[in-house]
Phi, psi and omega in degrees: 000328177300321179297316182294317178299320179295317178298316180302315182287332181283340182265113179240344175216171185297326181296330180297334183292330188302327181290347181253006178295141176274182180277356180287164183297325180268001177076359183277165181212192179293343183236359181228132180226142178241144177223133171282158180231123174275172176291125186265074189250008173210168186298320182296316180294321179295316181295317180294321177298314180299319180296317181295319178294318180300321180301311182292320177299316181298313182299314178295317181295324180278356181244239184249017186084171180178182182242125177245118179254116185255123179103026176220167172213163178256125181225122182056040175076015182223143179280130177228154178297143176212062186231114180266355179271128190291324181225076187293319181299318179296321177298314181293324180295317179292331182284343183054065191295341177297340180267008173293342184244158172238123350295162181297151189268134178262147172083011179283143177224149175210159180201158175282154178250146176287147176229150185268337188262009179080009179292167173299142187281129173287172179232136175255133183241127175262117180256118181283157167293121188276149175263359184238073186266157351269157173261156171224162175288145180296154186253022180246030175282114173264157175069018177288139184254155168057216184297339181296343176299331180288350181278331190297126175071023184246163178257139180226152171227163179270126175231107187057236182258019180239157172252122183238153182286139177274139174287160179301323180299316182286327175299316178298319179296322179293321175297313185293325183270355183053036180194185185276148175290147178295149180219130173208164179228149172230124185233127176293141178233130182242137176222151166269129178227169175254121179207158182054025184059031176211177180277135186225138172264118185257124182243123178229170178247120180264122184259129173254100188288163166290138185292333188233343184263133172274123183244104183263349179229120176205160180244138179218128178229135177225116179253123187246135173225147179247147181223151173270186186293343178262012181067021173278139179289150181244125181257160178285159195280339186276318185232357179079008181296137181234003173237127185239122187243125174242112182237136180233114174258105187273133172219105187298341182276334185240345187255151176273352179293150187283134170287177179261112182272146178304136180190156173259013179239139178282162180207158177276140177288119186294336185260014179227098179208118181243139176240126178255122186215161174283158179292141180249166181298329182283354177282069188270343186257010179054037179231131177250159174294161183300328183259020180244142169244114186254127181243154168300146186303319180295317181293321180301320182288350181262358181296127175237330182228142168234130178244129179235119176262122187245137172227131174215153182196165172210172179299128182087359180227125180296155181296134176257126179243125180219146174248134180240139179238140182229129184241128179196183179224097182297327183298331181266020185297131172221150184277129176227158170047065181058042173064035177218132178234128182260175176255148182240138180297130174272116193287351184263347178230142181291130172061031176246134184234147181244143167309133184306335181279352181263354186294337176280331180278322185250104185244346179208181185293326180295313179293329175295312181297322179294323181287329190251356185276158174246132180268128175243171182296329184246351181193170174249136176255124184260145179305311185296328179282319181299318186256003171076032177272139183253157180286148176293137181268000000 
């Protein structure tokens, strides 16, 4: 909370926000959220605005606190004013925004920000980490429009740079424990590296721990499949296996595997590392190490897609299921940057990553579909449709 309070006091105009932008496309993070503001000139617009603000306040209050900047947007990597309401601070003051939540929120602060171009002034709101959990949005918003109707009377928490609705099970757990439910994330990370004097695809699990909760028991499963440009599966050379499962059932009392310690820094899981490599001359016994996937050299050169289905959970936290997709061309592998090439998030599809060398070729969804589709006599099959990836909203 000291960090959030410091950020709040350090930001006095819109330019000050830029130093706190994250690496995501929208610049948001686990503690900073931005909202544009339309002119609030009728009941419906006012009610919808209140619901959207209440959602973000609720998520921050039920998590670690945060900063909500209302009346700005990020454009070309820079924060600019986006407020059509002439006196937003006065509007929020009259609204008594601390009462947007049940129970009402204590310790909230807000102020107007300076602008250089004479635009309407945005407002920065500091939402504290609450001691009275859990909060929900009030349920008496009338005239709310569209999807914002789903916000009314619900519980939210902050997950990475998003605010998500809590299930009844987790709300109950937070009440019973008189505290917040544990939260952590596990994301597969793929790199090209040089090892064994050959090109290797290195797969690891990056853990984003809960900042305050010690998690000694958790489950993690990652199922990996490889595909060529025609979406045919690729199997390993010794037994033809084409689905690779790494599952870790953690029990701190009986297992030597490391639990997840509270931290605000991510780390790689030491017990989850897979190397995908071509077969070498010294592989004479048709045996690979436990953490290796060995392919025939020809098959290795045909890899274009890797799909990883991830499931993780712990006590007090519902199972999270996510699919991640990685697009590249191993055949065109060349060593860069000390023999390591990373993957870059493709901003138009959720959980899809591109080989760093493809970012100049694939710049939007059209170029992505052109690069990944297969043409048939009667139709085209697209990567995003075959594997169920959705567009970023």
